[in-house]
Structures are given as C-alpha cells and as structure tokens.
C-alpha positions as CSV (number, residue, x, y, z in Angstrom):
1,M,-172.0,112.1,-88.9
2,T,-171.1,108.7,-90.0
3,L,-167.8,106.8,-89.8
4,W,-167.5,107.2,-93.6
5,G,-168.0,110.8,-93.2
6,W,-165.6,111.5,-90.8
7,L,-162.9,109.4,-92.6
8,L,-163.7,111.5,-95.6
9,L,-163.6,114.6,-93.8
10,S,-160.1,113.4,-92.3
11,C,-159.0,112.3,-95.7
12,A,-159.9,116.0,-97.1
13,A,-157.8,117.5,-94.3
14,A,-154.9,115.8,-94.5
15,Y,-154.8,116.7,-98.5
16,A,-155.7,120.0,-98.1
17,T,-152.3,120.2,-95.4
18,K,-150.4,118.7,-98.2
19,L,-151.4,121.0,-100.7
20,A,-150.8,123.8,-98.2
21,G,-147.0,122.6,-97.9
22,Y,-146.8,123.6,-101.4
23,L,-147.6,127.3,-100.6
24,V,-144.7,127.6,-98.2
25,P,-141.9,129.9,-100.1
26,S,-138.7,127.7,-100.4
27,H,-136.4,130.0,-98.9
28,W,-138.4,129.3,-95.5
29,L,-137.6,125.5,-96.2
30,G,-134.1,125.8,-96.7
31,S,-132.9,127.5,-93.9
32,A,-130.7,125.6,-91.1
33,R,-133.1,126.7,-88.3
34,M,-136.2,125.0,-90.5
35,G,-133.7,121.9,-90.6
36,R,-133.4,121.8,-86.9
37,V,-137.0,122.1,-86.5
38,A,-138.0,119.6,-88.8
39,G,-135.6,116.9,-87.1
40,T,-136.7,117.8,-83.4
41,L,-140.1,117.5,-84.1
42,T,-140.1,114.1,-86.0
43,I,-138.1,113.0,-83.0
44,G,-140.4,114.1,-80.5
45,L,-143.4,112.4,-82.6
46,L,-142.0,109.5,-82.9
47,A,-140.9,109.3,-78.9
48,A,-144.8,109.9,-78.2
49,L,-145.9,107.3,-80.5
50,T,-143.8,105.2,-78.7
51,A,-144.6,106.0,-75.3
52,V,-148.5,106.0,-75.8
53,N,-147.8,102.6,-77.6
54,A,-145.8,101.0,-75.1
55,F,-147.8,102.3,-71.9
56,A,-151.5,102.9,-73.0
57,A,-154.2,100.0,-72.5
58,E,-157.6,101.6,-73.6
59,R,-158.1,104.4,-71.4
60,A,-155.5,103.3,-68.6
61,L,-151.9,103.3,-67.8
62,A,-150.5,99.8,-68.4
63,L,-147.2,98.4,-67.2
64,D,-147.0,94.8,-68.9
65,A,-144.5,93.3,-71.5
66,R,-144.3,96.2,-73.7
67,A,-142.7,98.4,-71.0
68,L,-140.1,95.8,-70.5
69,A,-139.6,95.6,-74.2
70,L,-138.9,99.3,-74.1
71,L,-136.6,99.1,-71.5
72,V,-134.6,96.0,-73.2
73,A,-134.6,98.1,-76.4
74,A,-133.5,101.2,-74.8
75,L,-130.5,99.4,-73.4
76,A,-129.5,97.5,-76.7
77,L,-129.6,101.4,-78.4
78,T,-127.2,102.5,-75.2
79,L,-125.0,99.9,-76.2
80,R,-125.4,100.9,-80.0
81,L,-126.1,97.9,-81.2
82,P,-127.5,97.0,-84.7
83,F,-131.3,98.1,-85.3
84,L,-132.0,94.8,-86.4
85,A,-130.6,93.4,-82.9
86,V,-132.4,96.1,-81.1
87,V,-135.8,94.7,-82.6
88,V,-135.0,91.4,-81.9
89,A,-134.0,92.1,-78.4
90,G,-137.2,94.1,-77.7
91,G,-139.5,91.5,-79.1
92,A,-137.6,88.6,-77.2
93,A,-138.1,90.4,-73.9
94,A,-142.0,90.6,-74.6
95,A,-142.1,87.3,-75.8
96,L,-140.3,86.3,-72.7
97,T,-142.6,88.3,-70.0
98,R,-145.6,86.8,-71.7
99,L,-144.4,83.4,-71.5
100,A,-143.6,83.7,-67.9
101,G,-147.0,85.4,-67.5
102,A,-146.8,88.5,-66.8
C-alpha cells in the first residue's frame, strides 16, 4: 500500500473512533470514576510523549540537550514557577547546552 493509502486508512480509523464515542451511553461518562480514568490517561499519554521526544533519536536512546532541558523544566515546575517561565527555562537550558557544544 502506498503512503497515501495508509494516510487515508488512518484518517478513516480516527474518524470511526470519533463516531464510536457518540455511541457510549452518557451515564458511563458522567461517573466520577470515568473522570479519574480520563484525567489519569491524559497525564500518562502526555508523560510518554514527553519522554519519547526527550530521549529518542531515530532508533536509539539519546542523552543530549533535550534531556537537560527536561530536567531544568522539571526543576522549574517543582519550584512552582509560571508555565511560561518553565518553557523559557527549558528552552534556555537546551540552547546553552547546544551552544556549549554538547
């Protein structure tokens, strides 16, 4: 199958999943348990995406400026800095590390 075929197939699968969501009974979605599951699932997916983007380089593990930027951003979050300061601190750490040649 060509790239366009796979792209169209994945679009159709995403649309079918979205339509299937409308078939879920509303009393299932209104429970407190489902709210906790949805919140936890979102946090887990975001953490996994962050880890993959910070430590993956093609098919290998990479410890470069991105890892230091993630560490600095985590420290900024621990200090309860505003989100914009967290982003700027992480970006500055990555930029300075790359400027230093690492």
